[in-house]
C-alpha positions as CSV (number, residue, x, y, z in Angstrom):
1,M,126.2,127.8,87.3
2,A,126.2,126.3,90.8
3,M,123.7,124.0,91.9
4,K,121.4,125.1,94.7
5,I,120.3,123.1,97.6
6,V,116.5,122.7,97.7
7,K,116.2,120.0,100.6
8,K,118.7,118.0,102.6
9,T,117.6,115.0,104.7
10,A,119.8,112.1,106.2
11,E,118.9,109.9,103.2
12,Y,119.5,112.2,100.2
13,T,119.9,115.9,99.1
14,I,118.0,117.6,96.6
15,F,119.6,120.1,94.2
16,Q,118.2,122.4,91.7
17,R,120.5,122.9,88.8
18,G,121.1,126.1,86.7
19,D,118.5,124.8,83.9
20,E,115.7,124.5,86.4
21,R,115.9,120.5,86.7
22,Y,116.7,118.6,89.7
23,A,119.5,116.2,90.8
24,V,119.2,114.2,93.9
25,K,122.4,112.4,95.5
26,D,122.1,110.0,98.4
27,A,124.1,110.1,101.7
28,N,127.1,108.9,100.0
29,K,127.1,111.7,97.5
30,A,126.2,109.2,94.5
31,P,123.8,110.5,92.0
32,V,120.2,109.0,92.3
33,N,118.4,108.3,88.9
34,G,115.4,106.7,87.5
35,E,112.3,105.4,89.4
36,E,113.8,106.4,92.8
37,K,114.5,110.2,91.8
38,V,111.1,110.4,90.4
39,R,109.5,108.9,93.6
40,I,111.7,111.3,95.8
41,L,110.6,114.4,93.9
42,V,107.0,113.5,93.7
43,E,107.1,112.9,97.5
44,E,108.6,116.2,98.3
45,G,106.2,117.9,95.8
46,L,108.8,119.2,93.5
47,V,107.5,117.5,90.3
48,K,104.2,116.3,89.3
49,A,104.3,112.7,87.5
50,A,101.8,110.0,86.8
51,L,102.9,107.3,89.0
52,P,102.2,104.1,87.6
53,K,99.0,102.3,88.8
54,V,99.4,99.1,90.6
55,E,97.0,96.7,89.4
56,E,95.9,93.5,91.1
57,P,95.8,90.7,88.7
58,A,94.0,88.3,91.3
59,E,90.9,90.5,91.2
60,E,90.9,90.5,87.4
61,A,91.5,86.9,87.3
62,A,88.7,86.3,89.7
63,E,86.2,88.6,87.6
64,E,87.2,86.7,84.4
65,A,86.6,83.4,86.2
66,A,83.2,84.5,87.3
67,A,82.3,85.6,83.9
68,E,83.2,82.1,82.4
69,E,81.4,80.4,85.2
70,A,78.1,82.0,84.6
71,P,77.3,80.8,81.0
72,A,78.6,77.2,82.3
73,E,76.1,77.2,85.0
74,E,73.2,78.6,83.0
75,A,74.0,75.9,80.4
76,A,73.8,73.3,83.3
77,E,70.6,74.7,84.5
78,E,69.0,74.5,81.0
79,S,70.1,70.8,80.6
80,G,68.9,70.0,84.0
81,D,65.3,71.4,83.3
82,E,64.8,69.0,80.4
83,D,64.9,66.0,82.7
């Protein structure tokens, strides 16, 4: 069974295969696979996928550092009160 063109842009063409799955080809008619294919299909609203969350490790490190500093500050205050 032939593939049906779902959407065609200057950058890629999306086809729907006979088994109801999607195929994506770039402008050079080369197949697009993996994360790039998933990103294109999600952007076009053809599939729903959980995209990985981008976590900022700098924020986590800052929170951990603040948590470690707090007990050290309390210990310094306690030792300073004894003088």
